[in-house]
C-alpha positions in Angstrom: -29.0 72.5 -48.3 -31.3 73.7 -45.6 -34.8 73.1 -46.6 -35.9 76.8 -46.2 -33.2 77.9 -48.9 -34.3 75.1 -51.2 -37.9 76.8 -50.9 -36.7 80.2 -51.5 -34.9 78.8 -54.7 -38.0 77.1 -55.8 -40.0 80.4 -55.4 -37.4 82.5 -57.5 -37.4 79.6 -60.2 -41.2 79.9 -60.4 -40.6 83.6 -60.9 -38.4 82.8 -63.8 -35.0 83.2 -62.2 -33.6 80.3 -63.9 -33.5 81.6 -67.5 -33.7 85.6 -66.6 -32.7 88.2 -63.9 -35.8 89.0 -62.1 -36.7 92.1 -60.4 -38.1 91.2 -57.0 -38.1 92.6 -53.3 -37.7 90.9 -50.2 -41.1 91.8 -49.3 -42.9 90.2 -52.3 -40.7 87.1 -51.3 -41.7 87.0 -47.7 -45.4 86.9 -48.6 -44.7 83.8 -50.7 -42.8 82.3 -47.8 -45.2 83.3 -45.4 -42.2 84.7 -43.2 -41.2 88.1 -42.3 -39.1 90.4 -44.4 -36.1 90.3 -42.4 -36.2 86.7 -42.7 -36.7 86.8 -46.6 -33.5 89.0 -46.7 -31.7 86.8 -44.7 -32.4 83.8 -46.7 -31.4 85.9 -49.9 -28.1 86.7 -48.2 -27.3 83.2 -47.5 -28.1 82.0 -51.0 -25.8 85.1 -52.4 -23.1 83.9 -50.0 -23.1 80.2 -51.1 -23.1 81.0 -54.9 -26.4 79.7 -55.6 -27.9 83.0 -56.9 -26.5 86.2 -58.0 -28.1 89.6 -57.3 -27.9 93.4 -57.7 -29.2 95.9 -55.3 -31.6 98.2 -56.8 -33.3 101.4 -55.1 -36.4 99.2 -54.0 -36.0 95.8 -55.5 -33.2 93.5 -56.5 -32.2 91.8 -59.6 -31.8 88.1 -59.1 -30.5 85.2 -61.1 -30.0 81.5 -60.1 -26.6 80.3 -60.9 -25.7 76.8 -62.2 -24.7 75.7 -58.5 -28.5 76.7 -57.8 -29.9 75.2 -60.8 -27.8 71.9 -59.6 -29.7 71.9 -56.3 -33.2 72.3 -57.7 -32.4 69.3 -60.4 -31.3 67.2 -57.5 -34.6 68.1 -55.8 -36.5 67.4 -58.7 -34.9 63.8 -59.1 -35.8 63.0 -55.5 -39.3 63.7 -56.2 -39.4 62.0 -59.5 -37.5 58.8 -57.8 -40.7 58.9 -55.5 -43.6 59.3 -57.8 -42.4 58.3 -61.5 -39.5 55.9 -61.1 -38.6 55.4 -64.5 -37.0 51.7 -65.4 -35.4 52.7 -68.5 -33.3 55.5 -69.5 -32.3 56.8 -73.1 -29.2 58.3 -74.6 -28.1 59.5 -77.7 -24.1 59.9 -77.7 -21.1 60.1 -79.9 -18.3 57.7 -79.9 -15.0 59.1 -78.7 -11.3 57.8 -77.9 -10.8 57.5 -74.1 -7.4 57.6 -72.3 -6.8 54.2 -72.5 -7.4 53.8 -68.6 -10.2 51.4 -69.2 -7.6 48.8 -70.5 -5.8 49.2 -67.2 -8.7 48.9 -64.7 -10.7 46.2 -66.4 -7.7 44.0 -66.4 -7.0 44.2 -62.4 -8.1 41.0 -60.6 -10.0 42.9 -58.0 -12.4 44.1 -60.7 -12.3 41.1 -62.8 -13.3 38.6 -60.2 -16.1 41.0 -59.2 -17.3 41.3 -62.7 -17.2 37.6 -63.3 -19.1 37.0 -60.1 -21.9 39.8 -60.4 -22.3 40.2 -64.2 -21.2 36.9 -65.3 -18.4 37.7 -67.7 -14.7 38.7 -67.9 -14.8 41.9 -69.9 -12.8 42.6 -72.9 -9.7 44.8 -71.7 -10.9 48.5 -72.2 -14.1 50.5 -72.4 -16.0 51.9 -75.2 -16.7 55.7 -74.5 -19.7 57.6 -75.5 -20.1 61.3 -75.1 -23.5 62.7 -74.4 -25.0 66.2 -74.6 -24.6 68.1 -71.3 -28.2 68.6 -71.1 -28.3 64.9 -70.4 -26.3 64.6 -67.4 -29.5 65.0 -65.1 -30.2 61.3 -66.4 -26.8 60.2 -64.9 -27.7 61.9 -61.6 -30.7 60.0 -61.4 -28.8 56.7 -62.2 -26.3 57.6 -59.4 -29.1 57.5 -57.0 -30.9 54.3 -57.9 -29.7 50.8 -56.9 -27.5 49.3 -59.5 -25.0 46.4 -59.6 -22.2 47.2 -56.9 -18.7 46.4 -57.5 -17.1 47.0 -54.3 -14.0 49.3 -53.6 -10.8 47.0 -52.8 -7.2 47.5 -51.9 -4.1 46.0 -53.9 -0.5 46.5 -53.1 -1.7 49.4 -50.7 -3.6 51.2 -53.6 -7.2 51.7 -53.1 -9.5 51.2 -56.2 -12.9 52.7 -56.0 -16.3 51.0 -56.3 -18.1 50.8 -59.2 -22.0 50.9 -60.2 -23.1 48.9 -63.3 -26.5 48.7 -65.3 -27.5 46.6 -68.0 -27.5 48.5 -71.5 -28.1 48.3 -75.1 -26.1 50.1 -77.7 -27.4 49.8 -81.1 -29.4 46.6 -80.0 -26.1 44.9 -78.7 -26.0 44.1 -75.2 -23.6 45.8 -72.9 -22.9 47.2 -69.2 -22.6 50.9 -68.3 -19.9 51.4 -65.6 -20.0 54.5 -63.6 -17.4 55.1 -61.0 -18.7 55.8 -57.5 -16.1 58.5 -56.5 -16.1 60.0 -60.0 -17.4 63.4 -61.1 -20.4 64.2 -63.1 -18.8 63.8 -66.5 -20.6 63.7 -69.8 -18.6 60.7 -70.9 -20.1 57.3 -70.5 -18.2 54.0 -70.2 -19.4 50.5 -71.5 -17.8 47.2 -71.0 -18.5 43.8 -72.6 -17.3 40.2 -73.4 -16.1 41.4 -76.9 -14.4 44.5 -78.3 -17.6 46.7 -78.8 -16.0 48.9 -81.5 -15.6 46.0 -83.7 -19.1 44.1 -82.7 -20.8 47.4 -83.5 -18.3 48.5 -86.4 -18.1 52.1 -84.8 -15.6 54.7 -85.3 -15.0 58.0 -83.4 -18.0 60.4 -84.4 -20.5 57.7 -84.9 -23.8 58.4 -83.3 -25.4 55.6 -81.3 -28.7 55.0 -79.4 -28.4 53.7 -75.8 -31.0 52.0 -73.5 -30.1 51.7 -69.8 -32.3 49.7 -67.4 -32.3 49.6 -63.7 -34.0 46.2 -64.2 -32.0 42.8 -63.5 -31.8 42.1 -67.1 -32.3 43.5 -70.7 -32.7 41.8 -73.9 -31.7 44.0 -76.7 -32.8 41.7 -79.5 -36.4 42.4 -78.5 -35.8 46.2 -77.5 -35.5 48.5 -80.6 -37.0 51.5 -78.7 -35.5 54.9 -79.0 -35.8 58.0 -77.1 
């Protein structure tokens, strides 16, 4: 998004337009942006057109509310600044064990993935993934992980089929070492997938519905035995 539109979104957010509909005029916004009223009106029109705000025209002022798409823009901006000024080394989640679609067993058995896992992670994973559902509000943490450097599993072609790349991070689940895998071309799901040398459900004695504490690190290694921190 163009920088001047992000700045307009910031001003609207500071006025309270994320949680509520605010009443504001283009003249008031132009004063905050140090621009003309006509320019501020054009910015609002652009934001309305691209779906980052909703507005209703009044007699003198407008009722404006920032949409989910607008909030996503601001959250991405926040994460970029956070990456600059306060890069966290460890991310905490609390999640719920859920059953997957059994796709993990298929993908972890493909040689193109297995050979890279062995080379870059040091082990061949047990077929399948452990699936953990996190709260929607915690998806911002996933946005951050997608932006930072991880262990890259490169995309490859097998029998004329393209398999996408994966980003991996060392993690602990209830003090057991594991690996978080994030598909590079995946959407922002609230399901985290983990791989390990062992069958994690048995190792952790987990069933669907169980709550787990997760620690993910962007460091090279993580010792779960000496790390019992929780969010």
